[in-house]
N, C-alpha and C positions, 0 to 999 in steps of 0.2 A: 504493500499499499504508500502511495507518495503520498507525504504531507510537508508542506509547505507551511510555514508559521512566515505571513508578511509582514506584521504588525505588532507592536506590545503596547498595550497601556502603562502611560507611566505610574500613576496611580493606584495600579489593583493586580493583579494576575493575569487578567484579559489578556485574551491576544486571536488577531483574525487572520485566518489560516484558509488552504483550501486541501482537499483531498481528492484524489483522483484515482478512481477506478474504472473498470474495462468497458463504464456504460456510462458514464458524467464525470463533469466535474464539481465539487460539494463546497462553496465557501462555508466555512465557518466562521462564528457560531451557527450551528442550523439544528433548526426544527425537524425531526420527520415526522408528519401524519402519519398515525397507526391505519395499518390496513391488514386486521386480522387474520381473515379467510380471504387474501386476495384481491382486497375491493376497501376504500376507507367510505366510510355507510354514508349514505346519501349526497354523494360527492362525483359527478363523471370524471373518467381520465382527462378529458378535453377539459375540464378547469383543472386538474391538479398540472395539468402540462399546459396550457395556458394563464389565466391570469394568474394562478396561484403559483404556476413555474415552479412546482417542487421538486428541488433534484433527485430525490430518495423518500423515498418508504419504505414501511416497515409490512412484513409479512409473521407468521408468526406458527411456528412446527408443529405445537400441537393438536392445533386445529386444523390444520394444512391436512396432515396426517389421519386426522379423523374423518374431514371431508373435505375434499373430492379424494382425497387418498394418492398417494405415491405411485399407483399405476396410472391414474388420469393426468398428474401432472409429470409426468415420464412420457407419457405420449404424446402431448404435447409440446414437448421440448423444452420441458420447465416454464419455472413461473412467471416469465419474465415474458415468453411468449405466451402462455396459456392467458395472462390477463392484457398483452399485447401494452407493457410497460417498456420502454428503450431508456428508461434511467436507471440510477442505481438502488438496488435491492437490500437491508436487513433483513434477518431473521433470528426472531430471540430464539431461544433454544428451548421453549416451554415449560423451563424451571420456575419463573412465576406461577404458571399455569396449572401445576402439579401443587405448587404451595398452595392454591387457592382452592384446593380438593381434598382440604385438611383431610374431612371427614370418610373419604372413601379412595384416600392413599395409605401405602406402606414405604416406606424408607429403608432400604436395606444396604450395605456394601455394593451389589452386584446394577443399583438402579434404583427405582422407582416404579412402585406398579400400583397401579390408578384403575379405577373405572371410566369409561367414556361418560361425559356429561349428556352423550346424546341416545343411547340406546343401551349405557351399563354397562357392555363387554369389558374387559378384563385385558390392560397391555402393559407392560415393561419399557419404560425407558431408560439404555444406559449411557455413559456416558461417549458410547463407542457408535451405539444405533443413532443416536441423536444428532453425530456429525455423517454419518449415511444419512438421513435423511436430507440434511440440509445441502449435500449435497446431491442431492434428486429435486432438491426445491431449484438449487441452484443460485443462490443469492449471494450477492457480493461480499459481504460479509456475516458472517455468520457467528454465533455465539456459543460459548461454553457452558456446558448442561450444569448448574449450579443448584445447591439449593437457597433459596430465598426464605430465610429466619422471620418468626412474626415478630410483632411489638405487641405489648413486650417479653422478654425471652430471657430467663437467667444467664447468666455470665457463664455457666458448665456447659448448658446448651449450645449455645452459641459458641462455644471455643470447640464443641464435638461436630457441629455443623462445619465451620469455617474448615477443619482438616478433613471433615468430607469434601467439603468441595475442592481444595487443595487437591485430593486424590484424586477425583473425577476429573478435574483438569490436567493431570499428566496421562491420562488413560484418552481423554479428549486428542490431547496435541499428539501423542503415539498414531491414532486413529487417523487422525487428518494427515499426518506427517506420509502417512504408507496409502493414502490413495490421491485418487484423482481430482482435478474437475471436472463434469463429463459435459460441458456446453459449449467449451470453448472458450472460455473468458475466466481470469483468475477470480480466485476467494481467498480471505482474508479469515484467519478464524484470533478470535477476541474474547481472553479472559475475564471471569468477571470477579472485583475485589469483593469479600465479603466480610464477614465480625459484627453486626448487628451495631450496637450504639457502644460498644466499649473500643477506647482509644488503641489500648495494646493488641486489638485483634486485629481491627483496622490496618495498624502498622504492620501485624505480624502478615496478611494476607494483601497487603499493597508490595511490601518487600518479595512475597514468592511469586506475586503476579511480573512485576518487574522482572526479577530474574529470567521469564521465559521470551524476551524478546520478543513482544508479538509487535504486531502491525498498527495495534489500536488497544487501548485497555478500556475497562468498564469497572464501572461502579453502581453492585447492585443492593439489594438490600435496605435501600431510603425509602422514605413518600411510603412507610410503609404505619402509619398513625405518630409517629413521632415528634418532637416539638422541631420548629423549622429550626430554631437556635442549634437544637444536636445535630439536626442532619448538615447543615454547615460546618459544624464543628469536625464531623468526621470525613467531610469533605476536602477541610483543608487539610485536617492529616495524611491523608492518601493521595493529595497532589499534589504534599510537598515531597512522597517519595515517588510515586509515579513516574515514568522517562519523558522531559517535557518537551521531547522532538515529536511523539507519539501522540494521535488524537485521545483524548478522554472523553468517553461517553457516561454520562449520568442514568442510568436506566429509569425510567417510568416517571420523571420529575418534566413539567410539574405547574405551579401558576405561573401567570407572567412575573413576579415578585420571584421567585423560588429560581428561573431563570434567569434572571440580572443578577441577583446573589451569586449563582452556580458558576456566569460567567468571570463575574467580578474575580472568583476564587480558581479558574484556573480551566475550566467546563468550555468542550466543545461540539457536543453533540448531546443532544434531547431526542427524548419523545414521551409522549402522555395523552392517553383517552381523553384530557378532559378539556380542551376544544370541539370535541364532537358530541361526545357525550352530555355534556351540562350544555351544547348548545340545542342539542334535541330536547334537553329539560326544561327552555327558555332563559337562560343565564348567557349574556353574550358578555365580552370582555371590549371596551375600548382603553382608548387612552385619557377618559375623564372618569374610569370608572368603572365600576360592574353594575350591568343592568337585568333584573329579573322582570323580562318580559311582561310574564303573567299578570305582574302588578297593575291594579286598578290606574294607577297614574297616568301608564301609558294608552291606557284607550284612546282617548283623541290626540295623540301626541305626533303630528304630520310630517316632524323630521326626519332625514335619514338617521339610520342604526347609530352610525358614527358621524360626528360631523364633520369631519375630515376624511374625503375619501380617498386619500392615500393608503390608507389602512384598512380598505375594505371594498369587495373586487365589484358590487354595485352597489349604486346608491339610490338606485328609482323606486327601493321599497322600505315605507316610512316604518316608525316604532307602532302607530295605531294598526298598521296592514300586518307587519309582523307578529302580534300580537293576537290578532283575531284569527291566523292562520295557528299557532301553537293552542289556543285555546280551545280553536277546534279541532283539534287532533287532525289538521292538515300534513300530508305529508310535505307541501311544496314550504311549510313554517321550520320543521325539521333541516329542510337541503336550504334554505338560505341563512336559517342561526349557524349549521356547521361550515357553511363555507365562510360567512362572516368570520367566524374565531378563526379558523385555519388562517383565512388573511393577515389577521394579524397579528398573531404568534409567528409567522413568517414575515410582517413587516417586523416586529421589535425585533426580529433576532438579524434581520437587514439593517436597520438601523444601527445595533451595536455594531456590527462587522464595520461600518461606517464611521461610527463613533472614535469608537479603537482607531480605526487610520486616520484620524482628524488629533487623537490623542484627548479627547475631551469626555469618552466614556464614563467615568465615574462621578463626574459632574453633571451628566447626564442621566445620570442611573440612580443619583441620588434625587433629582428634578424629578423623574417618573414615577418612583414606588409609592409615593403619598397620595396617586390619584390613581393609581392601578393596585392598589388597596381599598378603595372607597367604596360602599356602596350605593350609588344614585336613586 
């Protein structure tokens, strides 16, 4: 993986760079829309490629493995061709999904036994099989299989879990090294730092991961309920150890404020379902603050959703009209809200890139955060 740091913010650890894969160039900081099952919910590819101009999106190993299944994806020539996406793809290994199935999964040294949420059938994910599945999916960037610890959890459990994640990492790396890409483009294997909210475990895990000399490194197991201040503390510890010349990916995070704070700590890559999931439920992000479009106050507000159109793909819809659609359960309402939120997130990280390049990121961040935290 080719990663070039182009600019650094003089007052923080923020950096602006570019990742090059076989499918696209990715300016960092970057937000990656989540396309769990091969689609970003409610968003057409023409919008992702057009107005949103997303350089990379995510797929999920767990969901794609269960449906449509590997035979279908192999038959299509990989996920890129299956969904007609010609830019970069990253696949989550399924570790978080297995974590979320706590009532129906068993973790052993060999891997994770779990029941399908679709039909209850039993399956086993191992560090090796997850590499094989992601080879078949064909994503440019593939993740190691790990255990995502819950919050809160005691230090003993967190320590045992972190050691298991390290052993699984070694097995995954060995399988990755002994196999080849299937569709004519390079793939890159990304280890994940774990350790819950314990600084000593995070240091140990970051040192272990850094020693693998991977093309990029990820921070997992955060934004699972812990206070934001603790999350930032863990990020700062980990980023002080992970190689500065490789991209750092903070998995599953988060709110616009979380993203700006993490950028200032040296994170380059983000993903989260918040823009689309919250959008479908009527929560909209703007530079002035957060709108719950279901509230009565927006019923006769005929102004655009965002007063400044440069962070929204389409200003033709008013707040009143969008409220009507959401309240009525119209699919168009969920689509417009999802598009708006994704456009806002992508605008946020692109503006962060520009501010880092100008050397004004930290001042801009401090100016932005109060508004981003406000409920309108």
